[in-house]
All heavy atoms as an XYZ file, in Angstrom:
741
protein
N     198.085   -126.260   -176.456
C     197.158   -125.463   -177.209
C     195.825   -126.165   -177.220
O     195.697   -127.313   -177.379
C     197.639   -125.308   -178.674
C     197.044   -124.125   -179.325
S     197.890   -123.412   -180.779
C     198.795   -124.699   -181.553
N     194.783   -125.368   -177.024
C     193.426   -125.985   -176.903
C     192.815   -126.045   -178.284
O     193.015   -125.241   -179.181
C     192.561   -125.127   -175.993
O     192.321   -123.885   -176.518
N     191.985   -127.073   -178.489
C     191.207   -127.275   -179.689
C     189.932   -126.494   -179.687
O     189.155   -126.671   -178.783
C     190.971   -128.798   -179.842
C     190.322   -129.159   -181.171
O     190.161   -128.262   -182.024
O     189.990   -130.355   -181.317
N     189.745   -125.592   -180.651
C     188.541   -124.782   -180.665
C     187.304   -125.570   -180.830
O     186.225   -125.261   -180.338
C     188.714   -123.760   -181.832
C     189.824   -124.362   -182.613
C     190.633   -125.201   -181.748
N     187.452   -126.758   -181.563
C     186.215   -127.629   -181.748
C     185.858   -128.238   -180.373
O     184.654   -128.451   -180.176
C     186.537   -128.714   -182.737
C     186.706   -128.200   -184.142
C     187.043   -129.211   -185.093
N     188.495   -129.582   -184.812
C     189.182   -130.491   -185.476
N     188.675   -131.041   -186.511
N     190.387   -130.847   -185.069
N     186.796   -128.538   -179.514
C     186.464   -129.076   -178.253
C     185.696   -128.030   -177.386
O     184.767   -128.401   -176.671
C     187.769   -129.472   -177.543
C     187.485   -130.241   -176.188
C     188.812   -130.756   -175.614
C     188.541   -131.547   -174.414
N     189.725   -132.132   -173.806
N     186.089   -126.768   -177.505
C     185.424   -125.674   -176.757
C     183.929   -125.575   -177.249
O     183.056   -125.392   -176.476
C     186.178   -124.417   -176.870
C     187.532   -124.459   -176.200
C     188.360   -123.199   -176.502
O     187.792   -122.230   -177.098
O     189.553   -123.253   -176.243
N     183.770   -125.642   -178.563
C     182.436   -125.580   -179.084
C     181.594   -126.759   -178.612
O     180.421   -126.560   -178.268
C     182.494   -125.576   -180.652
C     181.115   -125.714   -181.286
C     183.099   -124.241   -181.141
N     182.233   -127.901   -178.615
C     181.461   -129.099   -178.172
C     181.043   -128.917   -176.681
O     179.879   -129.290   -176.378
C     182.277   -130.358   -178.320
C     181.819   -131.474   -177.513
C     182.435   -132.125   -176.457
C     180.499   -132.113   -177.613
N     181.597   -133.099   -175.958
C     180.386   -133.111   -176.596
C     179.421   -131.936   -178.440
C     179.258   -133.891   -176.454
C     178.271   -132.707   -178.314
C     178.239   -133.702   -177.288
N     181.981   -128.437   -175.850
C     181.589   -128.290   -174.417
C     180.435   -127.269   -174.238
O     179.594   -127.436   -173.412
C     182.828   -127.931   -173.587
C     183.678   -129.136   -173.347
N     183.270   -130.212   -172.524
C     184.889   -129.442   -173.764
C     184.244   -131.069   -172.473
N     185.313   -130.627   -173.181
N     180.453   -126.218   -175.044
C     179.321   -125.296   -174.987
C     178.035   -125.936   -175.424
O     176.956   -125.709   -174.823
C     179.590   -124.036   -175.883
C     180.680   -123.101   -175.318
C     180.883   -121.965   -176.274
C     182.031   -121.083   -175.790
N     182.336   -119.986   -176.703
N     178.108   -126.701   -176.448
C     176.882   -127.400   -176.948
C     176.462   -128.488   -176.006
O     175.257   -128.688   -175.854
C     177.139   -127.962   -178.320
C     177.179   -126.896   -179.390
C     177.378   -127.403   -180.752
N     177.471   -126.407   -181.732
C     177.738   -126.526   -182.981
N     177.978   -127.750   -183.460
N     177.736   -125.492   -183.797
N     177.404   -129.101   -175.317
C     177.034   -130.169   -174.386
C     176.287   -129.581   -173.194
O     175.454   -130.227   -172.624
C     178.237   -130.951   -173.937
C     177.910   -132.142   -173.080
C     179.084   -132.953   -172.817
C     178.570   -134.119   -171.977
N     179.606   -135.018   -171.528
N     176.603   -128.357   -172.859
C     175.953   -127.712   -171.750
C     174.437   -127.487   -172.028
O     173.674   -127.327   -171.083
C     176.626   -126.398   -171.373
C     177.966   -126.554   -170.764
C     178.675   -125.234   -170.570
O     178.208   -124.201   -170.962
N     179.813   -125.245   -169.859
N     174.040   -127.495   -173.261
C     172.618   -127.347   -173.595
C     171.827   -128.546   -173.104
O     170.631   -128.513   -172.851
C     172.428   -127.215   -175.138
C     172.957   -125.995   -175.797
C     172.844   -126.143   -177.332
C     172.095   -124.780   -175.366
N     172.478   -129.663   -173.095
C     171.797   -130.966   -172.783
C     171.507   -131.670   -174.053
O     171.371   -131.082   -175.107
N     171.369   -133.004   -173.913
C     171.159   -133.819   -175.074
C     169.837   -133.487   -175.817
O     169.764   -133.355   -177.044
C     171.226   -135.269   -174.709
C     171.182   -136.190   -175.892
C     171.545   -137.652   -175.497
N     171.330   -138.471   -176.639
C     170.251   -139.242   -176.761
N     169.376   -139.319   -175.795
N     170.174   -140.080   -177.829
N     168.800   -133.379   -175.096
C     167.506   -133.103   -175.649
C     167.440   -131.820   -176.466
O     166.960   -131.766   -177.598
C     166.372   -133.093   -174.610
O     166.308   -134.317   -173.945
N     167.961   -130.769   -175.837
C     167.975   -129.482   -176.481
C     168.894   -129.515   -177.703
O     168.629   -128.857   -178.697
C     168.372   -128.371   -175.479
C     167.988   -127.031   -175.848
C     167.726   -126.183   -174.674
N     167.166   -124.958   -175.200
C     167.478   -123.782   -174.760
N     168.309   -123.658   -173.714
N     166.942   -122.772   -175.237
N     170.057   -130.191   -177.582
C     170.938   -130.290   -178.707
C     170.223   -130.980   -179.890
O     170.386   -130.529   -181.022
C     172.159   -131.080   -178.316
C     173.153   -131.354   -179.438
C     174.107   -130.429   -179.745
C     173.124   -132.488   -180.127
C     175.000   -130.607   -180.746
C     173.990   -132.750   -181.252
C     174.904   -131.801   -181.491
O     175.777   -131.980   -182.541
N     169.499   -132.058   -179.569
C     168.822   -132.755   -180.634
C     167.798   -131.915   -181.378
O     167.634   -131.921   -182.594
C     168.127   -134.019   -180.144
C     169.088   -135.153   -179.659
C     168.263   -136.251   -179.031
C     169.876   -135.676   -180.818
N     167.135   -131.051   -180.577
C     166.148   -130.130   -181.192
C     166.807   -129.033   -181.986
O     166.420   -128.849   -183.170
C     165.236   -129.543   -180.068
C     164.337   -130.598   -179.443
C     164.395   -128.382   -180.629
C     163.643   -130.201   -178.211
N     167.829   -128.406   -181.417
C     168.434   -127.253   -182.112
C     169.304   -127.575   -183.258
O     169.459   -126.820   -184.231
C     169.244   -126.425   -181.125
C     168.452   -125.733   -180.018
C     169.383   -125.088   -179.035
C     167.536   -124.738   -180.602
N     169.940   -128.797   -183.224
C     170.897   -129.142   -184.269
C     170.426   -130.343   -185.094
O     171.141   -130.820   -186.026
C     172.239   -129.457   -183.666
C     172.882   -128.247   -183.057
C     172.777   -128.005   -181.655
C     173.570   -127.309   -183.829
C     173.295   -126.875   -181.136
C     174.119   -126.174   -183.278
C     173.988   -125.940   -181.901
N     169.280   -130.907   -184.818
C     168.761   -132.017   -185.645
C     167.345   -131.759   -186.120
O     167.115   -131.630   -187.311
N     166.418   -131.640   -185.233
C     165.015   -131.589   -185.609
C     164.679   -130.307   -186.366
O     164.047   -130.336   -187.451
C     164.092   -131.716   -184.378
C     164.329   -132.926   -183.482
C     163.386   -132.889   -182.322
C     164.140   -134.197   -184.304
N     165.105   -129.180   -185.853
C     164.791   -127.902   -186.486
C     165.445   -127.715   -187.840
O     164.858   -127.435   -188.830
C     164.990   -126.731   -185.563
C     164.064   -126.628   -184.384
C     164.456   -125.453   -183.418
C     162.614   -126.550   -184.835
N     166.798   -127.732   -187.849
C     167.482   -127.503   -189.164
C     167.145   -128.511   -190.228
O     166.923   -128.164   -191.336
C     168.962   -127.430   -188.847
C     169.055   -128.021   -187.506
C     167.789   -127.936   -186.837
N     167.135   -129.809   -189.840
C     166.874   -130.856   -190.805
C     165.423   -130.892   -191.171
O     165.032   -130.978   -192.374
C     167.295   -132.174   -190.304
C     168.831   -132.357   -190.364
C     169.745   -131.962   -189.424
C     169.555   -133.061   -191.365
N     170.975   -132.309   -189.773
C     170.937   -132.985   -190.966
C     169.199   -133.681   -192.554
C     171.901   -133.485   -191.792
C     170.235   -134.244   -193.336
C     171.560   -134.142   -192.955
N     164.560   -130.843   -190.158
C     163.091   -130.959   -190.401
C     162.606   -129.821   -191.164
O     162.018   -129.929   -192.254
N     162.750   -128.602   -190.686
C     162.179   -127.433   -191.297
C     162.980   -126.977   -192.506
O     162.404   -126.709   -193.550
C     162.094   -126.266   -190.262
C     161.109   -126.629   -189.126
C     161.742   -124.976   -190.950
C     161.081   -125.630   -188.013
N     164.294   -127.053   -192.386
C     165.177   -126.640   -193.459
C     164.941   -127.492   -194.737
O     164.762   -126.957   -195.861
N     165.012   -128.811   -194.589
C     164.833   -129.621   -195.806
C     163.397   -129.680   -196.325
O     163.206   -129.818   -197.467
C     165.354   -131.074   -195.507
C     166.844   -131.161   -195.357
C     167.272   -132.626   -194.992
C     167.509   -130.811   -196.651
N     162.442   -129.525   -195.390
C     161.072   -129.404   -195.866
C     160.904   -128.153   -196.759
O     160.259   -128.241   -197.817
C     160.033   -129.347   -194.701
O     160.203   -130.587   -193.920
C     158.627   -129.198   -195.145
N     161.395   -127.057   -196.289
C     161.348   -125.848   -197.123
C     162.089   -125.999   -198.387
O     161.598   -125.609   -199.447
C     161.918   -124.630   -196.337
C     161.033   -124.144   -195.180
C     161.800   -123.049   -194.355
C     159.760   -123.545   -195.690
N     163.305   -126.589   -198.343
C     164.091   -126.730   -199.570
C     163.351   -127.629   -200.595
O     163.257   -127.191   -201.778
C     165.436   -127.379   -199.234
C     166.362   -127.710   -200.435
C     166.815   -126.400   -201.081
C     167.482   -128.557   -199.967
N     162.855   -128.750   -200.190
C     162.136   -129.593   -201.133
C     160.851   -129.041   -201.586
O     160.409   -129.263   -202.703
C     161.952   -130.986   -200.486
C     163.184   -131.854   -200.679
C     164.238   -131.769   -199.814
C     163.275   -132.800   -201.664
C     165.381   -132.561   -199.940
C     164.383   -133.574   -201.857
C     165.454   -133.498   -200.938
N     160.166   -128.262   -200.784
C     158.961   -127.597   -201.212
C     159.240   -126.520   -202.267
O     158.490   -126.355   -203.260
C     158.181   -126.974   -199.997
O     157.830   -127.981   -199.144
N     160.333   -125.775   -202.053
C     160.690   -124.762   -203.062
C     161.139   -125.474   -204.381
O     160.731   -125.001   -205.444
C     161.858   -123.936   -202.522
C     162.537   -123.090   -203.655
C     161.359   -123.000   -201.400
N     161.879   -126.582   -204.291
C     162.216   -127.338   -205.471
C     161.014   -127.813   -206.191
O     160.897   -127.702   -207.440
C     163.181   -128.455   -205.160
C     164.543   -127.903   -204.749
C     163.337   -129.450   -206.331
C     165.526   -128.930   -204.126
N     160.047   -128.357   -205.449
C     158.755   -128.827   -206.078
C     158.104   -127.623   -206.745
O     157.587   -127.744   -207.903
C     157.902   -129.441   -205.013
C     156.515   -129.896   -205.582
C     155.498   -130.319   -204.530
O     155.859   -130.162   -203.339
O     154.457   -130.765   -204.969
N     157.958   -126.489   -206.100
C     157.286   -125.366   -206.664
C     158.013   -124.843   -207.911
O     157.336   -124.548   -208.930
C     157.209   -124.268   -205.611
C     156.438   -123.065   -206.136
C     155.024   -123.086   -206.232
C     156.997   -121.879   -206.572
C     154.316   -121.989   -206.763
C     156.326   -120.821   -207.083
C     154.958   -120.896   -207.118
N     159.383   -124.775   -207.904
C     160.029   -124.320   -209.069
C     159.951   -125.328   -210.235
O     159.947   -124.929   -211.375
C     161.544   -124.080   -208.724
C     161.794   -122.923   -207.766
C     163.243   -122.901   -207.386
C     161.325   -121.559   -208.362
N     159.910   -126.621   -209.924
C     159.804   -127.606   -210.977
C     158.411   -127.752   -211.623
O     158.322   -127.883   -212.804
C     160.161   -129.018   -210.390
O     161.514   -129.049   -209.941
N     157.414   -127.640   -210.794
C     156.036   -127.929   -211.261
C     155.114   -126.690   -211.248
O     153.935   -126.777   -211.648
C     155.365   -128.981   -210.417
C     156.169   -130.333   -210.468
C     156.795   -130.810   -209.374
C     156.224   -131.063   -211.622
C     157.542   -131.948   -209.355
C     156.952   -132.241   -211.679
C     157.603   -132.666   -210.546
N     155.644   -125.533   -210.785
C     154.882   -124.303   -210.622
C     153.630   -124.461   -209.762
O     152.617   -123.720   -209.882
C     154.444   -123.731   -211.994
C     155.571   -123.034   -212.761
C     156.572   -123.935   -213.308
O     156.238   -125.086   -213.771
N     157.826   -123.665   -213.240
N     153.661   -125.452   -208.884
C     152.558   -125.602   -207.902
C     153.123   -126.393   -206.738
O     154.133   -127.056   -206.787
C     151.393   -126.322   -208.494
C     151.660   -127.756   -208.950
C     150.382   -128.397   -209.493
O     149.285   -127.793   -209.519
N     150.446   -129.623   -209.899
N     152.460   -126.279   -205.618
C     152.910   -127.009   -204.409
C     151.771   -127.904   -203.934
O     150.640   -127.443   -203.733
C     153.204   -125.947   -203.317
C     153.833   -126.491   -202.042
C     155.143   -127.203   -202.301
C     154.063   -125.384   -201.036
N     152.040   -129.158   -203.816
C     151.050   -130.086   -203.339
C     151.110   -130.152   -201.845
O     152.094   -130.683   -201.255
C     151.363   -131.507   -203.930
C     150.293   -132.522   -203.642
O     149.377   -132.228   -202.838
N     150.386   -133.647   -204.308
N     150.155   -129.536   -201.186
C     150.204   -129.337   -199.737
C     150.104   -130.661   -198.950
O     150.474   -130.733   -197.755
C     149.113   -128.385   -199.313
C     149.399   -126.994   -199.741
C     148.887   -126.400   -200.829
C     150.330   -126.088   -199.117
N     149.429   -125.100   -200.906
C     150.304   -124.913   -199.924
C     151.164   -126.192   -197.990
C     151.130   -123.821   -199.599
C     151.908   -125.075   -197.724
C     151.914   -123.950   -198.430
N     149.703   -131.741   -199.592
C     149.653   -133.008   -198.929
C     151.058   -133.507   -198.503
O     151.221   -134.107   -197.462
C     148.943   -134.067   -199.767
C     149.006   -135.451   -199.173
C     147.520   -133.641   -200.047
N     152.010   -133.168   -199.352
C     153.382   -133.636   -199.136
C     154.122   -132.862   -198.098
O     155.117   -133.357   -197.551
C     154.173   -133.607   -200.427
C     153.791   -134.709   -201.362
C     152.976   -134.676   -202.360
C     154.227   -136.078   -201.191
N     152.864   -135.943   -202.972
C     153.593   -136.812   -202.197
C     155.054   -136.770   -200.272
C     153.765   -138.223   -202.364
C     155.249   -138.110   -200.433
C     154.595   -138.823   -201.476
N     153.707   -131.615   -197.767
C     154.434   -130.787   -196.766
C     154.566   -131.412   -195.391
O     155.602   -131.567   -194.839
C     153.930   -129.357   -196.765
C     154.588   -128.527   -195.682
C     154.021   -128.683   -198.068
N     153.467   -131.916   -194.808
C     153.519   -132.528   -193.479
C     154.317   -133.858   -193.545
O     154.990   -134.242   -192.606
C     152.140   -132.728   -192.996
C     151.292   -132.485   -194.146
C     152.014   -131.694   -195.180
N     154.157   -134.537   -194.691
C     154.888   -135.821   -194.842
C     156.349   -135.614   -194.911
O     157.158   -136.289   -194.152
C     154.359   -136.589   -196.117
C     152.956   -137.007   -195.961
C     155.285   -137.768   -196.418
C     152.300   -137.491   -197.226
N     156.781   -134.619   -195.641
C     158.215   -134.194   -195.673
C     158.686   -133.797   -194.268
O     159.799   -134.185   -193.897
C     158.436   -133.052   -196.619
C     158.359   -133.370   -198.088
C     158.687   -132.087   -198.868
N     158.369   -132.406   -200.262
C     157.537   -131.679   -200.972
N     156.872   -130.679   -200.489
N     157.248   -132.044   -202.229
N     157.910   -133.009   -193.611
C     158.284   -132.539   -192.277
C     158.548   -133.733   -191.355
O     159.552   -133.795   -190.631
C     157.213   -131.598   -191.729
C     157.582   -130.968   -190.358
C     158.797   -130.067   -190.530
C     156.403   -130.129   -189.891
N     157.653   -134.675   -191.340
C     157.808   -135.832   -190.451
C     159.048   -136.678   -190.865
O     159.830   -137.063   -189.980
C     156.612   -136.698   -190.534
C     155.355   -136.245   -189.805
C     154.143   -137.097   -190.083
C     155.580   -136.140   -188.326
N     159.233   -136.892   -192.126
C     160.380   -137.684   -192.543
C     161.682   -136.989   -192.177
O     162.628   -137.615   -191.699
C     160.257   -137.973   -194.070
C     161.577   -138.512   -194.632
C     159.106   -138.881   -194.324
N     161.773   -135.688   -192.497
C     163.054   -135.012   -192.337
C     163.295   -134.761   -190.809
O     164.439   -134.729   -190.390
C     163.109   -133.664   -193.108
C     163.145   -133.921   -194.570
C     162.353   -133.184   -195.441
C     164.044   -134.893   -195.117
C     162.435   -133.418   -196.837
C     164.144   -135.112   -196.473
C     163.298   -134.366   -197.335
N     162.219   -134.590   -189.990
C     162.479   -134.487   -188.542
C     163.025   -135.763   -187.990
O     163.966   -135.841   -187.198
C     161.158   -134.118   -187.818
C     161.185   -134.411   -186.333
C     160.882   -132.603   -187.997
N     162.472   -136.885   -188.510
C     162.945   -138.236   -188.144
C     164.433   -138.439   -188.536
O     165.247   -138.901   -187.750
C     162.107   -139.295   -188.849
C     162.256   -140.679   -188.397
C     161.813   -141.140   -187.192
C     162.832   -141.628   -189.257
C     161.979   -142.393   -186.783
C     163.038   -142.903   -188.857
C     162.593   -143.319   -187.618
N     164.741   -138.058   -189.725
C     166.173   -138.106   -190.200
C     167.054   -137.183   -189.351
O     168.167   -137.595   -188.937
C     166.258   -137.757   -191.710
C     165.645   -138.853   -192.541
C     167.715   -137.563   -192.123
C     165.437   -138.518   -193.953
N     166.577   -136.000   -189.088
C     167.357   -135.080   -188.269
C     167.663   -135.586   -186.897
O     168.736   -135.278   -186.371
N     166.716   -136.276   -186.308
C     166.946   -136.843   -185.000
C     168.092   -137.796   -184.975
O     168.951   -137.733   -184.175
C     165.652   -137.557   -184.504
C     165.902   -138.381   -183.284
C     165.919   -137.786   -182.029
C     166.163   -139.761   -183.325
C     166.151   -138.502   -180.866
C     166.346   -140.488   -182.219
C     166.376   -139.868   -180.963
N     168.083   -138.686   -185.970
C     169.176   -139.669   -186.055
C     170.521   -139.048   -186.346
O     171.552   -139.478   -185.837
C     168.809   -140.810   -186.981
C     167.768   -141.739   -186.441
C     166.457   -141.671   -186.909
C     168.090   -142.612   -185.427
C     165.518   -142.523   -186.354
C     167.087   -143.423   -184.839
C     165.856   -143.434   -185.370
N     170.543   -138.108   -187.247
C     171.772   -137.426   -187.602
C     172.316   -136.698   -186.377
O     173.519   -136.902   -186.025
C     171.585   -136.438   -188.743
C     172.795   -135.546   -188.902
C     171.292   -137.167   -190.077
N     171.502   -135.897   -185.661
C     172.026   -135.186   -184.508
C     172.412   -136.183   -183.354
O     173.348   -135.927   -182.670
C     170.918   -134.261   -184.022
N     171.696   -137.227   -183.202
C     172.004   -138.202   -182.191
C     173.326   -138.813   -182.481
O     174.165   -139.088   -181.589
C     170.897   -139.276   -182.119
C     170.998   -140.084   -180.863
O     171.302   -139.595   -179.774
N     170.783   -141.414   -181.012
N     173.588   -139.168   -183.759
C     174.877   -139.748   -184.127
C     176.015   -138.748   -183.896
O     177.116   -139.136   -183.410
C     174.873   -140.207   -185.620
N     175.786   -137.521   -184.224
C     176.783   -136.452   -184.029
C     177.083   -136.283   -182.463
O     178.202   -136.041   -182.099
C     176.350   -135.153   -184.606
C     176.474   -135.164   -186.157
C     175.917   -133.976   -186.784
N     176.545   -132.728   -186.357
C     176.103   -131.568   -186.570
N     174.992   -131.375   -187.232
N     176.739   -130.509   -186.109
N     176.016   -136.299   -181.700
C     176.185   -136.183   -180.240
C     177.115   -137.315   -179.698
O     178.026   -137.054   -179.019
C     174.838   -136.249   -179.555
C     174.905   -136.279   -178.035
C     175.033   -137.380   -177.282
C     174.860   -135.198   -177.155
N     175.095   -137.005   -175.917
C     175.005   -135.648   -175.853
C     174.807   -133.799   -177.390
C     174.962   -134.849   -174.756
C     174.729   -132.971   -176.262
C     174.883   -133.461   -174.939
N     176.810   -138.601   -180.128
C     177.610   -139.713   -179.583
C     178.998   -139.625   -180.152
O     179.964   -139.947   -179.447
C     176.927   -141.043   -180.014
C     175.751   -141.294   -179.176
N     175.782   -141.548   -177.839
C     174.457   -141.384   -179.519
C     174.616   -141.734   -177.327
N     173.733   -141.656   -178.340
N     179.192   -139.162   -181.386
C     180.549   -139.066   -181.999
C     181.387   -138.010   -181.211
O     182.556   -138.281   -180.915
C     180.454   -138.706   -183.457
N     180.775   -136.897   -180.960
C     181.523   -135.816   -180.199
C     181.757   -136.264   -178.804
O     182.843   -135.941   -178.208
C     180.722   -134.486   -180.227
C     180.608   -133.869   -181.572
S     182.182   -133.416   -182.313
C     182.355   -134.577   -183.585
N     180.776   -136.896   -178.204
C     181.005   -137.402   -176.820
C     182.204   -138.375   -176.780
O     183.028   -138.279   -175.853
C     179.742   -138.000   -176.316
C     179.606   -138.042   -174.815
C     178.225   -138.393   -174.404
O     177.707   -139.429   -174.824
O     177.665   -137.659   -173.552
N     182.219   -139.261   -177.707
C     183.290   -140.287   -177.687
C     184.670   -139.662   -178.079
O     185.697   -140.106   -177.599
C     183.024   -141.461   -178.590
O     182.957   -141.012   -179.898
N     184.625   -138.542   -178.831
C     185.906   -137.958   -179.281
C     186.415   -137.090   -178.116
O     187.641   -137.089   -177.936
C     185.645   -137.106   -180.495
C     186.871   -136.379   -180.914
C     186.686   -135.463   -182.104
N     186.367   -136.312   -183.272
C     185.891   -135.825   -184.414
N     185.593   -134.534   -184.549
N     185.664   -136.652   -185.464
N     185.601   -136.346   -177.497
C     186.150   -135.292   -176.530
C     185.965   -135.590   -175.085
O     186.477   -134.933   -174.214
C     185.452   -133.911   -176.873
C     185.905   -133.382   -178.199
C     184.939   -133.184   -179.168
C     187.225   -133.122   -178.469
C     185.299   -132.658   -180.404
C     187.590   -132.697   -179.744
C     186.656   -132.438   -180.634
O     187.010   -131.929   -181.908
N     185.183   -136.631   -174.704
C     184.967   -136.988   -173.340
C     185.838   -138.189   -172.998
O     185.908   -139.146   -173.840
C     183.501   -137.206   -173.062
C     182.567   -136.077   -173.351
C     182.873   -134.901   -172.442
O     183.157   -135.102   -171.249
O     182.821   -133.802   -172.999
N     186.383   -138.255   -171.837
C     187.117   -139.403   -171.399
C     186.099   -140.596   -171.294
O     184.916   -140.448   -171.040
C     187.669   -139.072   -170.011
C     186.851   -137.972   -169.526
C     186.335   -137.203   -170.765
N     186.638   -141.786   -171.554
C     185.824   -142.997   -171.545
C     185.210   -143.214   -170.141
O     185.930   -143.149   -169.157
C     186.634   -144.241   -171.892
C     185.791   -145.514   -171.796
C     184.920   -145.816   -172.797
C     185.971   -146.383   -170.721
C     184.174   -146.988   -172.707
C     185.221   -147.521   -170.669
C     184.287   -147.794   -171.628
O     183.591   -148.979   -171.586
N     183.927   -143.400   -170.126
C     183.262   -143.761   -168.871
C     182.338   -144.891   -169.143
O     181.663   -144.956   -170.223
C     182.485   -142.516   -168.317
O     181.431   -142.153   -169.198
N     182.289   -145.758   -168.224
C     181.457   -146.971   -168.413
C     179.967   -146.522   -168.237
O     179.568   -145.989   -167.186
C     181.802   -148.032   -167.397
C     181.144   -149.276   -167.648
C     181.656   -150.336   -166.766
N     181.083   -151.588   -167.087
C     181.404   -152.758   -166.656
N     182.408   -152.832   -165.833
N     180.818   -153.815   -167.032
N     179.196   -146.794   -169.266
C     177.753   -146.444   -169.266
C     176.986   -147.623   -168.980
O     177.251   -148.685   -169.475
C     177.379   -145.786   -170.584
C     178.110   -144.511   -170.807
C     177.612   -143.822   -172.050
N     178.428   -142.639   -172.364
C     179.258   -142.545   -173.393
N     179.266   -143.502   -174.309
N     179.996   -141.432   -173.552
N     175.913   -147.513   -168.184
C     175.039   -148.626   -167.881
C     174.306   -149.177   -169.102
O     174.071   -148.526   -170.053
C     174.021   -148.130   -166.867
C     174.094   -146.704   -166.852
C     175.426   -146.311   -167.581
């Protein structure tokens, strides 16, 4: 019986590592968390400090890169046979 998670991984791996990092790290973490924290700030203080928006975006994109990169390596080691990498 085949593992559906392995099939999903192989589809995502076909995107390539760079595209995977953008689609599953930079965009959802960077834009999503920037929007979430901006909405929380607006609801808490009834105003939005626009200076923090680009700072949040940079920080969350940075975090998203590392999260997606770690997930890429975890899935690669889980579902790909061991190969010696240079």
